[in-house]
C-alpha positions in Angstrom: 0.0 0.0 0.0 2.8 2.4 0.9 4.7 1.7 -2.3 1.5 2.3 -4.4 0.7 5.5 -2.6 4.3 6.7 -3.0 4.3 6.0 -6.7 1.1 8.0 -7.1 2.7 10.9 -5.2 5.8 10.7 -7.3 3.8 10.7 -10.5 1.6 13.6 -9.3 4.4 15.9 -8.3 7.1 14.8 -10.8 9.5 13.7 -8.1 11.0 10.8 -10.1 14.7 11.4 -10.9 15.1 8.1 -12.9 17.3 5.1 -12.3 14.5 3.0 -10.8 15.4 -0.2 -12.6 19.1 0.3 -13.3 21.4 -2.5 -12.0 25.2 -2.5 -12.0 26.9 -5.9 -11.8 30.6 -6.0 -10.8 32.7 -9.1 -11.0 36.3 -9.6 -12.2 35.3 -12.8 -13.9 33.5 -12.4 -17.3 31.5 -15.6 -17.2 30.0 -14.6 -13.9 28.9 -11.2 -15.5 27.4 -13.1 -18.4 25.3 -15.3 -16.1 24.1 -12.4 -14.0 23.2 -10.4 -17.1 21.3 -13.4 -18.4 19.0 -13.4 -15.4 18.5 -9.6 -15.2 18.5 -8.3 -18.8 14.8 -8.9 -19.5 13.5 -6.8 -16.6 16.3 -4.3 -15.8 18.7 -1.9 -17.4 22.0 -3.6 -16.8 25.5 -2.1 -16.6 28.6 -4.2 -16.0 32.1 -3.7 -14.7 35.1 -6.0 -14.1 36.6 -3.9 -11.3 35.7 -1.5 -8.5 37.3 1.6 -10.1 35.5 0.8 -13.4 32.2 0.4 -11.5 32.7 3.8 -9.8 33.3 5.5 -13.2 30.1 4.0 -14.6 28.1 5.0 -11.5 29.5 8.6 -11.9 27.6 8.8 -15.2 24.4 6.8 -14.4 22.1 6.6 -11.4 21.8 3.1 -10.0 19.1 1.4 -8.0 21.0 -1.8 -7.2 24.7 -2.7 -7.3 25.6 -6.4 -7.2 29.3 -6.9 -6.4 31.6 -9.8 -5.9 33.4 -9.4 -2.7 36.9 -10.8 -3.7 38.2 -8.7 -6.6 41.7 -7.3 -7.3 42.3 -3.6 -6.7 39.2 -3.1 -4.6 36.8 -5.4 -2.8 33.1 -5.3 -3.3 32.5 -3.7 0.1 35.2 -1.1 -0.4 33.6 -0.2 -3.7 30.2 0.1 -2.2 31.5 2.3 0.6 32.9 4.7 -2.0 29.7 4.5 -4.0 27.7 5.7 -1.0 29.4 9.1 -1.2 27.8 9.9 -4.5 24.7 7.6 -4.6 23.7 7.1 -0.9 20.3 5.5 -1.9 21.8 2.8 -4.2 21.2 -0.6 -2.7 24.2 -3.0 -2.4 24.2 -6.8 -2.8 27.4 -8.6 -2.1 28.1 -12.1 -3.5 30.9 -14.2 -1.9 32.0 -17.8 -1.7 33.8 -17.2 1.6 32.5 -17.1 5.2 34.2 -13.8 6.2 32.7 -12.5 9.5 34.7 -9.2 9.6 33.8 -8.5 6.0 30.1 -9.2 6.8 30.2 -6.8 9.7 31.8 -4.1 7.6 29.3 -4.7 4.8 26.5 -4.1 7.2 28.0 -1.1 9.1 30.1 0.8 6.7 28.8 0.0 3.2 25.2 -0.6 4.5 24.8 -3.6 2.2 21.2 -4.5 1.6 21.8 -8.2 1.2 24.7 -10.6 1.6 24.4 -13.7 -0.6 26.7 -16.7 -0.4 27.8 -18.5 -3.5 26.4 -20.5 -5.1 23.4 -18.3 -5.0 19.9 -19.3 -6.2 18.3 -17.4 -9.1 15.0 -16.9 -7.2 16.9 -15.6 -4.2 18.9 -13.2 -6.3 15.9 -11.9 -8.3 13.9 -11.4 -5.1 16.8 -9.5 -3.6 17.2 -7.3 -6.7 13.5 -6.5 -6.8 13.4 -5.6 -3.1 16.5 -3.5 -3.6 15.0 -1.6 -6.4 11.9 -1.0 -4.3 14.0 0.2 -1.4 16.1 2.6 -3.6 12.9 4.0 -5.2 11.3 4.6 -1.8 14.4 6.3 -0.4 14.8 8.6 -3.4 11.1 9.3 -3.7 10.8 10.3 0.0 13.9 12.5 -0.3 12.7 14.2 -3.4 9.2 14.7 -2.0 10.6 16.2 1.2 12.8 18.5 -0.9 9.8 19.4 -3.0 7.7 20.1 0.1 10.5 22.3 1.5 10.6 24.2 -1.8 6.8 24.7 -1.8 7.0 25.8 1.8 9.7 28.4 0.9 7.4 29.5 -2.0 4.5 29.8 0.4 6.6 31.7 2.9 7.8 34.1 0.1 4.2 34.7 -0.9 3.1 35.4 2.6 6.0 37.8 3.0 4.9 39.6 -0.2 1.4 39.9 1.1 2.7 41.2 4.4 5.0 43.7 2.6 2.0 44.9 0.5 -0.1 45.3 3.6 2.7 47.3 5.3 3.1 49.5 2.2 -0.7 50.2 2.3 -0.5 51.2 5.9 2.6 53.3 5.2 0.8 55.1 2.4 -2.2 55.7 4.6 0.0 57.1 7.4 1.9 59.3 4.9 -1.4 60.6 3.6 -2.5 61.4 7.1 0.8 63.0 7.9 0.5 65.1 4.7 -2.9 66.4 5.7 -1.6 67.1 9.2 1.5 68.9 7.7 -0.8 71.0 5.5 -2.7 72.3 8.4 0.4 72.9 10.5 2.2 74.6 7.7 -0.7 77.1 7.2 -0.8 77.9 11.0 3.0 78.2 11.2 3.2 80.6 8.3 0.8 82.9 10.1 2.9 82.6 13.2 6.1 83.3 11.2 4.6 86.5 9.9 3.9 87.7 13.4 7.4 86.6 14.7 9.1 88.4 11.7 7.1 91.5 12.5 8.2 91.3 16.2 11.8 90.8 15.2 11.8 93.9 12.9 10.2 96.0 15.7 12.8 94.9 18.2 15.6 95.7 15.8 14.1 99.2 15.1 13.7 99.9 18.8 17.2 98.7 19.7 15.9 96.0 22.1 18.1 94.1 24.5 20.5 91.8 22.6 19.5 88.7 24.6 15.8 89.4 23.8 16.5 89.9 20.1 18.6 86.8 20.0 15.8 84.7 21.6 13.4 85.9 19.0 15.9 85.2 16.2 16.3 81.7 17.5 12.6 81.2 17.5 12.4 82.5 13.9 15.0 80.1 12.7 13.5 77.1 14.5 10.0 77.9 13.0 11.7 78.3 9.6 13.4 74.9 9.9 10.1 73.2 11.0 8.3 74.8 8.1 10.8 73.4 5.6 10.4 69.9 7.1 6.6 70.1 7.0 6.5 71.5 3.5 8.8 68.6 2.3 6.5 66.1 4.1 3.4 67.7 2.5 5.0 67.7 -0.9 6.1 64.0 -0.7 2.7 62.9 0.6 1.0 64.6 -2.3 3.2 63.6 -5.2 5.4 60.8 -3.9 8.5 62.8 -4.8 10.4 65.9 -3.7 11.1 68.9 -6.0 14.8 69.7 -6.1 16.5 72.8 -7.2 19.7 72.4 -9.1 22.7 74.7 -8.4 26.4 74.4 -8.1 27.8 75.1 -4.6 30.8 74.4 -2.4 30.4 71.7 0.3 31.9 74.2 2.8 28.8 76.4 2.3 26.5 73.6 3.4 28.5 72.9 6.5 28.9 76.6 7.4 25.1 77.3 6.9 24.1 74.3 8.9 26.4 75.3 11.8 25.1 78.9 11.7 21.5 77.7 11.9 22.3 75.1 14.6 24.1 77.7 16.7 20.8 79.4 17.2 19.7 76.5 19.4 20.7 77.1 23.1 21.5 73.4 23.6 24.1 73.7 20.8 26.1 76.0 23.0 26.4 73.5 25.8 28.2 71.0 23.5 31.7 71.2 22.1 31.2 71.2 18.3 34.3 70.8 16.2 34.2 71.5 12.4 36.7 70.0 9.9 36.4 71.0 6.3 38.9 69.5 3.9 40.5 72.1 1.5 39.8 72.2 -2.2 36.7 69.9 -2.1 35.0 69.6 -5.5 31.7 71.4 -6.0 28.3 69.6 -5.7 25.3 70.0 -7.9 21.9 69.9 -6.3 19.5 71.6 -3.9 21.7 73.5 -1.4 18.9 74.5 1.0 17.6 70.9 1.3 21.1 69.5 1.9 21.6 72.2 4.6 18.3 70.9 6.1 19.7 67.4 6.1 22.9 68.4 7.9 20.9 70.5 10.4 18.7 67.5 11.1 21.8 65.3 11.7 23.4 67.9 13.9 20.3 68.4 15.9 20.0 64.6 16.5 23.6 64.5 17.6 23.0 67.4 20.1 20.0 65.7 21.5 21.9 62.4 21.9 25.0 63.9 23.5 25.3 65.1 27.1 26.6 68.5 28.0 30.3 69.1 27.5 30.5 66.1 25.2 32.1 66.5 21.7 30.4 66.6 18.4 32.4 66.5 15.1 31.1 67.8 11.8 33.2 67.0 8.8 33.3 67.6 5.0 35.9 65.5 3.2 36.7 63.6 0.1 36.6 59.8 0.2 36.7 57.2 -2.6 35.9 59.9 -5.2 32.9 61.2 -3.3 32.1 64.2 -1.2 31.3 63.1 2.4 29.4 65.1 5.0 29.7 63.4 8.4 28.3 64.1 11.9 29.9 62.1 14.8 28.8 62.3 18.5 29.8 60.8 21.8 26.3 59.7 22.7 25.0 56.2 23.4 25.0 55.2 19.7 22.2 53.7 17.7 20.6 50.5 19.0 21.5 47.5 16.8 17.8 46.7 16.3 17.2 50.1 14.8 20.3 50.5 12.7 19.0 48.8 9.6 15.6 50.6 9.6 16.4 54.0 11.1 15.9 55.8 7.8 12.4 54.3 7.4 9.3 56.4 8.1 7.9 56.5 11.7 11.1 55.0 13.2 12.6 57.0 15.9 15.4 56.5 18.5 13.5 59.0 20.8 10.5 56.7 21.5 7.3 58.6 21.9 9.1 62.0 21.8 9.9 61.7 18.1 7.8 61.4 14.9 10.4 59.3 13.1 10.2 61.4 10.0 13.4 63.6 10.2 15.8 60.9 9.0 13.3 59.6 6.5 13.1 63.0 4.9 16.9 63.2 5.0 17.1 59.9 3.1 14.6 61.1 0.5 16.6 64.3 -0.1 19.9 62.5 -0.3 18.6 59.8 -2.6 17.1 62.5 -4.8 20.7 63.7 -5.3 21.7 60.1 -6.2 23.6 59.9 -3.0 23.7 57.7 0.1 23.1 58.3 3.8 24.5 55.8 6.3 24.5 55.2 10.0 27.1 53.3 12.1 28.4 53.2 15.7 31.9 54.5 16.4 34.4 52.0 18.0 35.0 54.6 20.7 31.3 55.0 21.4 28.7 57.2 19.9 27.1 57.4 16.4 28.3 58.4 13.0 25.9 59.6 10.3 27.3 60.3 6.8 26.0 61.6 3.5 27.9 60.6 0.4 27.4 62.6 -2.8 29.1 62.5 -6.2 31.0 65.7 -7.2 29.5 67.8 -9.9 30.6 66.7 -13.4 
């Protein structure tokens, strides 16, 4: 019943890899080969060899169900040949013929070569034919089960891949819905902030006209810059949510200009002044083509994150340098670094290292801006502690 069901499954799923009725006979005496072939030729595909090495060469080219081998042969015994054959055809069934009562050889045949049947000469035709048929059935079952298990594993992998695609599509739909909601929210906030910006600008001009206290004027200017930065971020989010892309200006500028502008804006933040910020700009850097204001926004975002992650009196390093033919902007801090579970997805939307305190959109917008310049943005942890974020851009042609 099992064999019948197995054959149906093999036929249904195409798990047959051939060789079901192939028999290899190995004997150094030609008359013995002729006798064996005479009994087997009608029902099996028969191959013959007069030595172990010759048998292995034939088996390397053809899959065998049963191998019948004489035990005592020059160069290589039947058991030695079957042991080697198992390395390439583990399911092939071995039948050993011998005229000697050799107990150690019998034990080796069972343990190492895993011989299916051990027949003593002179063998009986009925006994041999029954052993060959049983051997073919055994080889077929072993190969069929292995192939079916492999096919099942493959189908399981396909099912898993399909489930992952469905899950990814579901996550993308949720992502689009959240972006749409964020876009609508950004639109309302942008409108309100523009009104606030008009009022703050008016207050700033009044204070300048009336020669207000420097500290008061500076506080208002800081507020103006912070509102301006927030407006830029919200406008970018609104634009991306609406069209799925960011509009980029195209101008030629020096990398030093981006760093200097980002530092000037960040210096308006009171928390900036409590950190030690070092700036290193390599001389004679090649110019970059792109949207200077948006790249300044990226660097301000990275610098603000570094400030928030770093304790007072700790060091932050902002660099612009050339590396591997690219212009690299880097921000390094001495904070706790980025958790390993977030490092691979930190540039995805709604992922934040600040927990509930962050929206998780700043680095995502930074990635969109950098990729719109055909560049790369990366994150890593420094060996000495802290995080390193870098933006890599191609120089202008």
